[in-house]
N, C-alpha and C positions, 0 to 999 in steps of 0.2 A: 404624240402620235395617235392617230385614229385607231380605235379598237372596235370595229364594226361587228355587231352581233344581232341575231334575230330571235325574237320570242313572239308567241302568239297569245294575245290577251282577250278573254271573253268576259263581258260584263253587261249582258243584256243586249238591247238593240244596238247593232254595230254603228249606226249613224252617229249617235252621241259619243260612243266610245272612241271612234276615230277622230271626231272633232276635238274632243278633250285631249287625247294623247298627242296629236300632231303639234301642239303648242308647248309641250314640256321640254325644257332645256335638255339637250342630249339626244332627242329623237331626230333621226336622220330622215326616215320615211315611214309612211303607214300605208297599208292596203287592206281594205275591207274584204272579208271573205268568210269561208266556212271551214271549220277545223273538225277533223276526225269523223267525217261522214264516210259512207262506203262507196259513193259514186264519184265520178270525175266531171259531173255536169250540174249546173244550176237549174236545169230544166226538168229534173226528176222529182218524184214525190219526196217528202222528208225522209232522210236516210240516216238520222242519228247525229247530224252535225250540230256544232255550237256556232252561233254567229260570233265572229272574232275579228281582231285586227292584227294582221301581220305587222310587227313593230320592229323596225331596224333602228338600233340605238348605238351610241358611242359609250361603251362600258367605262371609259375614263371620266365621263360626265355623269352618267346615271347608271346605277346598278340594278340588278334584278330585284333586290330588296326595295330600292327606291321605287321601282315600277309598281311593285305590290302596294306600297304605301299610297302611291297616286291612285291606283285602281280602287283602293278602299275609300277614296274620297267620292267615288261615283256609284258605288254599289252598296246594297245591304248584304253584308258578308254572311248572314245567316239564312238568307232567302234561297230556297231551292226551286230552280226552274221558273223564276219570276224576278223581274226588276221593273219597278214602276207598274204600268199597265200592261206590260208585255209578259204574257204567261205561256209557258210551254218549254219543253226540253231544249229547244234551240236557243233559249234565252238564259241558259245556265251560266254560271260563272266558272272560269277556268283559266289555267295557265298551261300552255303546251309548248314543247320545244323538242328539237332533235339533240340538244346539248344536255347531257346528263348532269352536268354541274348546275345548269339553270334549274333543273327539276329538284335537285337536292337542296339548293339554296332556297327555292320557293317553299318546299315542304317544311324545312327547318324554320324559316321566317314566319310562315303562316301559323305554325305551332306556337311560336313565341308570342305572336299577336293574340292568338286564341287564349293562351294562358294569362296574358296581361289583361285582356278584356274580362275574362272570367273572374280574375282577382279583383279588379276594380268594381265590377258590377255584382260580385258575389253570386255568380251563376255557374252553370256547367254546360254552356252552349258549345256547339261544334261549328266552326267556320266552314261554310259549304262551298269552298272554292276547290274544284278538282284540279289536280296537278298530274298531268299525264304526258307520255311521249306523244309527239305529233305523228299521226299515222297517215294523214291526208290533209291537204289544204287546196281549196279551190277559191280563186279570186271571185268576188261578187261581180255581177254584171256592172257595166259602165255607169248606169244610172244610180248605183248605190255607192260609188266611189266619191269620197269627199262631199257627200250629199248635203250636209248642213253648211258647208262653205259655199257651195254653188246655189243652194236653195234654202237660205236661212229662214224662210217662211215655214218650212217644214219642222221647225224647232218644236212646235206644239206636240209632235209625236214622241218627243224625247223624254226619258225618265230623269234626266240630269237637270237640276235647276240651272237657269241661264247664268247666274253669277258664278257657279262652279264650272259650268261648261267652258267658259272663256277665262277662267281664273289665271291661266298662264300665257294668255295671248298677248303679244306685243303689238299694239296698234300701229 
């Protein structure tokens, strides 16, 4: 039985994040957008949002922890406000949800990952993925939806290596 849930994932420029996520088994739908800004319009000045992808998934196939593992394939988990050549607060990494269980699972799993990486690398680094309740979501304008599917030539703007970007794509 389908267990449809929604989470919002931010990992730098939303074009690549959406293209990567949409091919993962268990993903039902993706929508590019902006999380946790203060306005309801894409036509305003920067208002604190993070570029993100609204991700509808079947929890029977892919868990919140699985989604974080996938996200870690396409981001530098220690980078603050930067992924690849994209620099600025809107490119921060984050996990947002209206489901408190999602947030608890995300915080716990990220801490586990952080501890594991620090032990392996003999470091004391902090994973820079914010985990917050969703306070606002605005879908991106039409030209940003499924951008790399519709305009694969725009791939050069993406921070995700091409072999990773389509790692889960079934041709």
